[in-house]
TORKOL-534863 format. One record per residue (C-alpha): z, x, y; residue in one letter. Coordinates in pm, whole numbers, padded with zeros to 5 digits, always signed. Each point is the difference from the previous one (the first is absolute). Layout:
<nodes>
ZXYA ...
</nodes>
This chain:
<nodes>
+00000+00000+00000X -00103+00140+00336X +00280+00089+00230X +00006-00201+00323X +00004+00203+00318X +00240-00142+00255X -00162-00118+00321X +00029+00244+00287X +00253-00111+00263X -00161-00067+00335X +00113+00208+00296X +00162-00160+00305X -00318+00056+00199X -00208-00175-00263X +00241-00293-00011X -00019-00038+00375X -00378+00021-00011X -00020-00266-00271X +00243-00221+00192X -00205+00034+00319X -00319-00080-00191X +00162-00307-00154X +00120-00120+00340X -00347+00045+00149X -00149-00211-00281X +00272-00259+00054X -00065-00022+00374X -00373-00017-00067X +00042-00298-00233X +00275-00191+00180X -00101+00019+00363X -00308-00098+00196X +00000+00346+00152X +00206+00319+00000X -00009+00323+00200X +00215+00314+00015X +00029+00246+00289X +00170+00339+00019X +00253+00130+00253X -00279+00080+00246X -00138-00356-00012X -00308+00091-00209X -00121-00227-00280X +00064+00156-00342X -00098-00300-00213X -00148-00347+00052X -00107-00243-00268X -00347-00155-00029X +00126-00350+00096X +00118+00128+00334X -00329+00184+00056X -00190-00322-00069X +00220-00198+00243X -00067+00240+00285X -00372+00029-00086X -00002+00372-00084X -00349+00090-00124X +00117+00273-00234X -00248+00261+00127X +00269+00196+00180X +00336+00115-00131X +00289-00203+00137X +00279+00224-00125X +00118+00255+00252X -00079-00216+00303X +00270-00109+00243X +00119-00350-00088X -00088-00130+00351X -00367+00099-00049X -00024-00237-00294X +00259-00263+00101X +00035+00003+00383X +00294-00246-00003X +00196+00170-00277X +00372+00070+00053X +00036+00231-00300X +00040+00304+00223X +00306-00162+00167X +00149-00057-00346X -00035+00373-00071X +00151+00094+00336X +00298-00237-00019X +00056-00011-00375X +00052-00378+00033X -00178-00243-00232X -00200-00289+00146X +00014-00245-00289X -00177-00301+00146X -00264-00004+00273X -00335-00156+00082X -00295+00237+00048X -00348-00096+00119X -00283+00180-00185X -00362-00092+00065X +00099-00324+00169X +00218-00104-00295X +00380-00025+00009X +00186+00154-00293X +00364+00027-00101X +00089+00369-00042X +00297+00216-00092X +00064+00363+00099X +00243+00229-00185X +00099+00364+00075X -00040+00252-00284X +00272+00261-00046X -00012+00347-00155X +00254+00159-00230X +00203+00123+00298X +00016-00353+00139X -00238+00068+00286X -00288-00235+00083X -00326+00142-00135X -00228-00298+00056X -00031-00378-00010X -00149-00270-00219X -00168-00310+00138X -00094-00299-00216X -00166-00334+00069X +00224-00261-00156X -00234-00288+00073X -00336-00024+00171X -00013-00379+00044X +00253-00076+00270X -00115-00362+00023X +00143-00072-00346X +00338+00132+00113X +00030-00242+00292X +00247-00239-00172X +00230+00290-00083X -00035+00155+00345X +00065-00338+00163X +00316-00052-00203X +00118+00350+00084X -00061-00059+00370X +00193-00327-00014X +00291+00176-00165X -00011+00268+00270X -00002-00268+00270X +00294-00183-00160X +00192+00325-00024X -00068+00081+00365X +00121-00349+00100X +00324+00037-00194X +00060+00345+00147X -00057-00135+00352X +00242-00287-00060X +00264+00242-00124X -00061+00230+00295X +00018-00289+00249X +00328-00110-00153X +00145+00345+00056X -00101+00050+00361X +00212-00041+00312X +00010-00357+00131X +00160+00075+00336X -00053+00231+00297X +00227+00116+00283X -00148-00266+00230X +00160-00265-00222X +00350+00131+00070X +00041-00227+00302X +00214+00095+00296X -00005+00179+00334X +00373+00065+00033X +00130+00356+00016X +00138-00020-00355X -00327-00139-00141X -00202+00269+00177X +00232+00278-00123X -00018-00131-00357X -00380-00005+00001X -00013+00348+00153X +00226+00137-00274X -00215-00167-00262X -00320+00146+00147X +00154+00348-00013X +00097-00061-00362X -00359-00101-00081X -00119+00341+00120X +00230+00179-00244X +00033+00017-00378X +00377-00019-00049X +00190-00289-00155X +00076-00288+00238X +00320-00203-00009X -00014-00340+00175X +00345-00135+00086X +00054-00352+00125X +00127-00347-00068X -00194-00251-00205X -00297-00139+00191X -00035+00280+00255X -00349+00099-00121X +00058+00294-00234X -00289-00091-00231X -00235-00053+00296X +00088+00342+00140X -00045+00165-00343X -00352-00141-00021X -00077+00112+00356X +00121+00355-00069X -00219+00024-00310X -00302-00143+00185X +00035+00261+00277X +00066+00295-00234X -00233+00247-00168X +00057-00198-00321X -00151-00321+00141X -00293+00013-00244X +00240+00033-00293X +00195-00284-00164X +00309-00162+00146X +00225-00119-00282X +00314-00208+00061X +00306-00051-00217X +00324-00180+00085X +00294+00160-00180X +00216-00309+00057X -00251-00242-00152X -00041+00168-00341X +00265+00000-00276X +00157+00341-00058X -00127+00009-00358X -00363-00027+00118X +00017+00198+00324X -00042+00340-00166X -00316-00113-00183X -00138-00152+00321X +00056+00320+00195X -00091+00268-00251X -00213-00174-00265X +00065-00061-00368X -00133+00138-00327X -00071-00215-00311X +00314-00091-00191X +00235+00118+00274X +00193-00326-00036X -00039-00335-00171X -00295-00180+00152X -00143+00313+00159X -00332-00058-00177X -00235+00240-00171X -00165+00147+00310X +00141+00226+00269X +00043-00154+00343X -00009+00184+00333X +00294-00028+00235X -00007-00054+00374X +00011+00375+00068X -00319+00056-00200X -00171-00297+00165X +00091+00143+00341X -00134+00348-00081X -00181+00132+00307X +00155-00267+00221X +00334-00153+00094X +00280-00170-00195X +00206-00248+00201X +00337-00017-00171X +00174-00302+00151X +00376-00056-00026X +00058+00351-00135X +00374-00053+00055X -00003-00243-00293X -00129+00261-00245X +00253+00074-00279X +00154+00347-00016X -00159+00064-00340X -00347-00014+00157X +00084+00180+00323X +00006+00335-00181X -00344-00058-00149X -00140-00109+00335X +00142+00318+00157X -00173+00214-00263X -00337-00165+00070X +00042+00061+00373X +00097+00364-00055X -00242+00098-00277X -00293-00235+00058X -00004-00087-00372X +00057-00326-00188X +00118-00047-00356X -00068-00345-00143X +00272-00195-00178X -00013+00095-00368X -00235+00292+00069X +00043+00377-00015X -00280+00113+00230X +00021+00065+00373X -00287-00126+00214X -00057+00139+00351X -00016-00253+00284X -00071+00038+00372X +00187-00286+00164X +00163-00049+00337X +00308-00222-00014X +00098-00244+00273X +00340-00143-00089X +00174-00292+00169X +00343-00156-00019X +00217-00253+00180X +00315+00165-00138X +00218+00275+00148X -00105+00299-00210X +00250+00234+00165X +00289-00228-00095X -00141-00036-00352X -00033+00378-00023X +00365+00045+00099X +00102-00266-00252X -00195+00178-00275X -00250-00282-00063X -00294+00190+00150X -00083+00363-00074X +00039+00232+00297X -00287+00225-00114X -00233-00300-00025X +00110-00123+00343X -00087+00332+00161X -00331+00014-00186X -00098-00347+00131X +00148+00040+00348X -00262+00248+00124X -00151-00236+00259X +00254-00279+00061X -00100-00301+00213X +00246-00271+00100X -00153-00341+00063X +00204-00189+00262X +00114-00356-00076X -00150-00276+00210X +00327-00063+00188X -00032+00352+00148X -00349-00065+00136X +00017-00359+00116X -00259+00070+00269X -00259+00009-00281X +00077-00355-00116X -00255-00169+00231X -00283+00229-00112X +00102-00033-00366X -00002-00379+00029X -00351+00000+00150X -00128+00221-00281X +00177-00189-00278X -00107-00343+00130X -00363+00118+00009X +00029+00124-00361X +00162-00326-00114X -00275-00202+00169X -00274+00212-00154X +00148-00033-00348X +00046-00374+00040X -00344-00055+00153X +00133-00172+00310X +00034+00064+00373X +00257+00256+00105X +00333-00121+00140X +00177+00145+00304X +00364+00016+00109X +00159-00197+00281X +00243+00193+00219X +00309-00165-00152X -00140+00060-00349X -00039+00371+00073X +00349+00001+00152X +00150-00145-00315X -00177+00254-00219X +00115+00279+00232X +00367-00094-00038X +00001+00017-00382X +00128+00320-00167X -00270+00003-00273X +00184+00149-00301X -00328-00033-00193X -00195+00165+00282X -00377-00054+00032X -00022-00157-00345X +00255-00264+00105X -00181-00053+00331X -00325-00072-00182X +00176-00241-00235X +00154-00190+00293X -00337-00027+00174X -00169-00119-00321X +00265-00271-00039X -00043-00110+00361X -00379-00019-00034X +00028-00198-00324X +00256-00247+00138X -00126-00054+00356X -00320-00143+00147X +00062+00158+00341X -00258+00249+00120X +00278+00177+00193X +00312+00056-00203X +00313-00083+00198X +00367+00062-00073X +00024-00330-00188X -00265+00123-00247X +00243+00260-00136X +00283-00209-00151X +00039+00261-00276X +00153+00241+00253X +00367-00034+00102X +00064-00181+00326X +00032+00237+00295X -00013-00058+00374X -00364+00109+00017X -00057+00035+00372X -00265+00227+00154X +00282+00184+00174X +00168+00083-00331X -00336+00109-00143X -00044+00235+00294X +00341+00153-00070X -00080+00032-00372X -00332+00166+00081X +00177+00249+00223X +00248+00123-00261X +00050+00036-00373X +00290-00139-00202X +00184+00326+00068X -00049-00059+00379X -00158+00341+00039X -00124+00106+00342X -00378+00009+00028X -00239+00142+00260X -00053-00231+00296X -00378-00008-00051X +00052-00156-00343X +00237-00260+00142X -00249-00075+00278X -00289-00030-00247X +00202-00243-00214X +00086-00210+00305X -00364-00001+00117X -00113-00111-00345X +00245-00288+00001X -00098-00125+00346X -00372+00024-00078X +00048-00200-00318X +00198-00263+00193X -00271-00019+00268X -00275-00040-00259X +00201-00270-00173X +00063-00186+00324X -00368+00003+00101X -00148-00084-00339X -00134+00356-00039X -00216-00023+00316X +00011+00358+00127X -00094-00075+00362X +00294-00242+00038X +00234+00231-00194X -00088+00289+00232X +00082-00216+00306X +00338-00092-00145X +00072+00368-00061X -00117+00102+00347X -00270+00236-00122X -00380-00003-00016X -00186-00110-00312X -00128+00359-00043X +00358+00128+00006X +00095-00262-00258X -00280+00116-00229X +00124+00359+00031X +00356-00100-00090X -00117-00212-00294X -00183+00304-00135X +00277+00254+00064X +00271-00225-00145X -00214-00097-00302X +00016-00374+00069X -00257-00229-00161X -00028-00271+00263X -00176-00278-00191X -00322-00198+00033X -00006-00087+00372X -00175+00255+00218X -00040-00162+00341X 
</nodes>
C-alpha cells in the first residue's frame, strides 16, 4: 500500500493571499460593484460589474489611476484619510443613484492602507418604501427630542421678576451676576417669593442656557425614592426597580443646570452623597458600582434657615458651604410693598389672558386694601387672592369689597401711603423712594377719579399731559385703555 504524503502546510502569506482572493470573489458575486484603492488613493482592483456601470471601454487599464479620475464624486480618499467607515450613502454614477458603502482597510500594524467601496444596490427606486420609513422614524425621533428639550428649558427671564423697588432691583442685580459665573447658587426666601422663577432666569442668562434645566423638589419626593431620582438606579437595586437602568436628574442635567428646590428638606443620609457629586463631579447610581462623570451647575433653594439647621446638626456644614457660593436672598412682599401695584397689573393681565377675558384693574381702595395686608404667602398668595376676586366679581375695577378673603383693615389711601413708605420693620428709606411711592399713589388715584382719561388726570395733578406720560413710564404704571 502506497504511503500517503501529508499535505504541505500553507504559509501565513499564502493563507492571507487565499483569504484575499476569496473575499474578492465574494464581493464580485454579492455586490453590484466593488473597488479597492491604496493609501495614495489609486485604484488597485475593480470588478467588471463596476466597470460596466461606469461605461469603461476596457481598452485602457483602470488600475493605478486616481479614484477621482474614474469616479469624480467618490469619497473613498476621505475614508483613507480619516480611517472612518461610511456605511450608508447615496452616490450618483452616470445619472443613476446607487446605495454604497465605504470601509477602511487596515494593515498588520493597524494603520490604514486603503479602502473598499461597494455598491449595495443600484436601484434606489425599489428602496423608496424602506427609505421613507427610515425618514419617518428619524422625524419622529427628532420631534421627541425637541419635546424633551423644550420641557427642560428655562420658562422665565429676569424681566418676569416684577418690581422696581430697591430690594427688587438689588435681587435681580445679584442674580445677573450669578448668571455670569459658574459657582453654585443658593436662593433663600420664604415660600412664594419667586425662587423658581429666579432659578430659571439665571439659567437662561448663563453660558449653560443651551443645555437642559432639570428641576427636582426634595420636599415632594419620599425619602426612599429621592436617591434614585437624583442619582439614577440600576436594575434590581430594589423591589420594583425594573430590569433597565434609569438615569437620575444629575445625568439628565449633564451640560446644564439642576435646580434643587427645598434642599433644606433633604435627609442627612443623602446630603453626604450630594456633597460628593458637587466635589468630584461624578455620580454613582443606586445599586451600581460605576462612577459616571457629570458636568452640572446646581442652583439650590430653600425656605428654611439652613444656618440654624446646621447648628442643630440637621444640615451638613460642609454641604452648606459648598452650596452657599453665590447666596441670594429674595425679599418677602411685605418688605417691598411699593411693588404691589405693578405686580397686580402684571398678574391681572396674566389671569385675563389665561381666562380669555378682558383684563381687570384695581380701584384705589382695592389697591389700598391689598397694600395693608402682610402677605405671608408672598406673590403666590397675591396671585391667588386676585384670581379669587376675578372669579367672584363682575366688576371691571376691583374695589376693596371684592377682597372679602382678606382680613378687615382700615384701608385708607393715607395708610397705604404710610405702608408704601416703610417695611414691617419700619426701616428708614431714601426720600426719593418715598417720593416715588407717593407719586405713584396719587397718579393712580387721579386716573381712577377721571376714568383713566389722562388729560383730566394731569389737570387734577397740576401737571401737563406730557409730564404725566413721563411719570407713567418712569414709575412703571400701566394706565389702562383710555388715552385722551
